[in-house]
N, C-alpha and C positions, 0 to 999 in steps of 0.2 A: 504494499499499500504506500502511495506517495506521501511525502511530507504534507502537501497541501490537503490531500484527502483525509489524512489522519487528523490534522488540526481542525479542519472544517467539521469533521465528525465530533470533535470535542465541543464545538459550538452547540450542537444539539444536546450534548450532555449537560453543559452549563445551564442552558435554558430550561430543560425539562426537569432536571433534578436539583438545580440550585447548587448550593455549597456541597451537599452530600455527594454529588456526582464526581467531585474532584478527588475524593479520597475514599479509602476503605479502611476498615479496622486493621487490616494487615499492614497498611503503609505507615501507621503511626510508629515513630521511633521508640526504642526502649527508653531513651532519655526523656522523651515526652511523657511516656506512661509513668515513669518514676517521678517526674515533676508533678503530675496530677495526684499521685498517691500522697506526696508530701503536702500538696495543697489541701487535699481532703482532711489530712490529719490535723492541719492547723487552721481549718476553715472557721470563719467567724460564725456567730450564732444567728446572724441574719444578713440579708443582702437587699439593697434597694434597687429596684428595676424601674427605669423610666419607660413605662408602657404607653400605649397609644392614648389611654384615657387618664394618664397621670402617674405619679410615682406609687409603686406598690412595694410594701415591705414584706419580705418572705422569710419565714423562720427556716433555719437550716439545722440539720440536713433535711432535704425533701426526700421522703421515702414512699409516698403514695401519690405520685403524679398522675393526672389524667390529661390527655392531649386530644384536642379536637382539630388541630391544625395539621393537615396531611403533609405539609412541608417538613415537619419535625420528625416523622417516624423513622426515616433512614438514619438521621443523625443520632437520635436517642437509642436506636437499636445498636448502632455501632459502638456507642458508649456504654452499652449494657445497663441502660436506665430502665427499670421496670415501670410498667403502667398498670393502673387499676381500672381504667376505663378509657375507651376510645371508640370512634365510629369504625368498626372492624371491616365493613365493606369498602371503606376508602383506603385501607391499607393494601399496598401492592402485594401481589402474590409472592414476590421475591423476598419479602420481609416476613419471617416466620416467628419472630420473637414474641409477637403479640396475638398469637392464635389460640392461646390457652383458655380453658373454660373459666379460669379465675379472673379473667379480664372482662369487665362488664361491657356490653355492646350498647353504645349510645345511639345507634341507628344512623340513618342518613339525615342530612341537613333539612330535607323537605318535611320530615316528620320525626324530629329527634325524640329520644326517650330521656328527657332530662331528669326524670325521677331515678332512672338507673344510674345516671351520672352521680347524683347526690348520694344515693344509697351505697355507692362504692367507697364513700368516705375519703375522698382525696384530700391531701394537704396542700395541693396546688393544682389549679386548672389552667391549662395552656389553650387559649382560644385563638381564632384566626380564620381567615378565608370565609367560607359560606356560613360557618357557625357564628360569625361575629354578630349577626343580627339578634342572636339570643343572649348576648352578654348581660343585658339588664335583667332578663328573666332568671338567668343562672345566679346572678348576685342576690336576687330576692330569695331564691330557693336555698342558697348556701351563703349567707351573708358573712360567715366567719372564715370562709375559705378564700385565700388570695387568688385572684384571676388576672392573668396577664394576656394582653393581645398585642402581638408584635407584627401584625400584618403590615406589609410595606405601605407606607403612607403616601397619599396623593401628593405629587409635586416633588418627592424626594428621589434621588438616584436609586434605581432599582437594585443595583449591585450593592450599594452601601446599606440598603435596608436588609438585604439578605445577610450581610456581614454583621449588622447590628443584632439580628435575631440569634445567629449562631454564637456570637460573643456573649450575649446575655444568658443563653442556655448554658454556656460553659461556666459562667459565674455561679449560676444556680446549682449546678450538679457537680461542681468541683472538677470540671474538665477544661480548665483554662488552656492547658498546653495542647490538648487535642483540638480545641476550637481554633487556636492560633494556627495550627497546622492546616486545618481545613481552609482557613482564610488565605493563608499563604499559597496553597495549592490552587485555590480558586483564582486568585489574582494572577498566578503564573499561567493558568490555562487561558485566561482572557488575553494576556499578552501574546501567547503562542498563536491564538486564533487571529488576532489583529495582524500579526506579522505574516501569517500565511495567506490572508485574504488579499486579493490583487486590487481591490478597490473598484473594479468594474463589472465583475460577474454578478448577474442579477439573482435575486433570492426571493422566493415566495414561501410563506408560512401558512399551513392549514391545520385545522383541528378536525379530527375524524372521530365520530361517535355514532353508533347505531346505524351505520350505513350512510350517514349524512356527512358532507364535507363543508367546513366553514373556512372562509378566507379570513386570515388574521392580519389586519393592517399594521404597518409599522407604528410602533409606539402605543398600540392599543392592547387591551387585555392585561393578563398578569403572567404570561409565560413567554411566548414567542415575540410579541410586540416589542417589549423593552429591549430585546437582543439587537434589534436593528439599530437603535440609538447607541447601545453599549459598544457595538463592534463596527459601527459606521457602514452597515450593509446597504447595498443599492437595491431597492425594491423592484421586482419585475412588473408589479402592478400597483397602482395607487388609485383608490376609490374615494371620491369626495363624499364626506358624511358617513364614513365607515363606522360601524358600531364599536363600542368599547367592551362589548360582551366577550367573555373568555372563550366562547364557542365560535365567535366570528360571524361573518355574513355568508349566506348560502352562495355557493359558487359551483358552476358546472365543470366537468372535466374538459369540455370544449374551451371554456374561458381560460382554464389553466394552460391548455395546449397553445392557445393563441398568445398568451403572455410569454410563453417560451422561456421560463426561468432556467438558469444554469443549475440552480440548486433549489430543491424543495425540502423544507423542514416540516415534518409531520408529527403531530402529537396524537397518538392513538390512545384515546381515553379507555376504550374497552380493554385493550391489551394489558393495561396497568392493574386491572382488578379481576381479570378472568384467567 
C-alpha cells in the first residue's frame, strides 16, 4: 500500500473513531502505564471538570461509572474502566468489555430507560451526543450523582474538543499518561494525513444506514464534516443549504458518479453495531 493510500486511510480512522482510533491498548508504553499507576496511587480525593453546563466536582476514585456517550466506549475499554450502565446497542461489536449481564442497558436515545440508569447506582454519569437532551431529566432522577457532558461545543475546533474530552476522562480515571499518548498519536496522525494529501484531489463523504445514502457536506455534522476543515480537503460537491444533520442529505448514486470524487469516505452506521 502506498504512503498516500495509507495516510488517507488514516483520515477515515481519525474521523470515524476520534482519538481512540489512533491508538490501542497494546501501543501504550510501559513507562506510560507505570506513570498512570503512580498517578492513581497519589490521586486526589476529587477533581473539577469544566463540562458543557458548568464546573462539576467529582469524588475520586470513580468506581461505578455509566456512559451514554458512544465516543467514550473505545477509550474506556482500552483503559479497563468498568461501566455499570450504557446504551448497549450503541456499543460497536468490536468492543466486548461491556457485554456482560451486570451492565444495565439504558436503551436507545429515542426511548431510553433512565430508570435502569438510576437503578445501576452510578457514581458518575457521562452524557453526550443524542443523550444530551435528557441531561435535565437525569439530574432530576439522580440529583446527587455528578453528570458531565463533554460533547464538542458549537463554534469550537472539533479536534480540540475531542482532545478536551479524552484529557478530562484521563483526569477522572487516573489515566493521564494514556490520555496524553492518545492525544500525541492523534495529532501525529493529523499531520501525516495533511502531509500526504496533495491539496487537489476531491473528496466526498457519505453516511450509509438502512440502505439509505446521505451526503455529508463539508463542515456539517459531527463526524465527516469537520474533517474537511481539519485537513483542508477539497470537496467534490458543494450543496447550498446542506443540512447539519449527522445523517446528511439524500443523494443518488448517479449524483455521486457525476461529482466524480477521487476519494469517498463512508460511515457505515449499520456495520458498527451488527
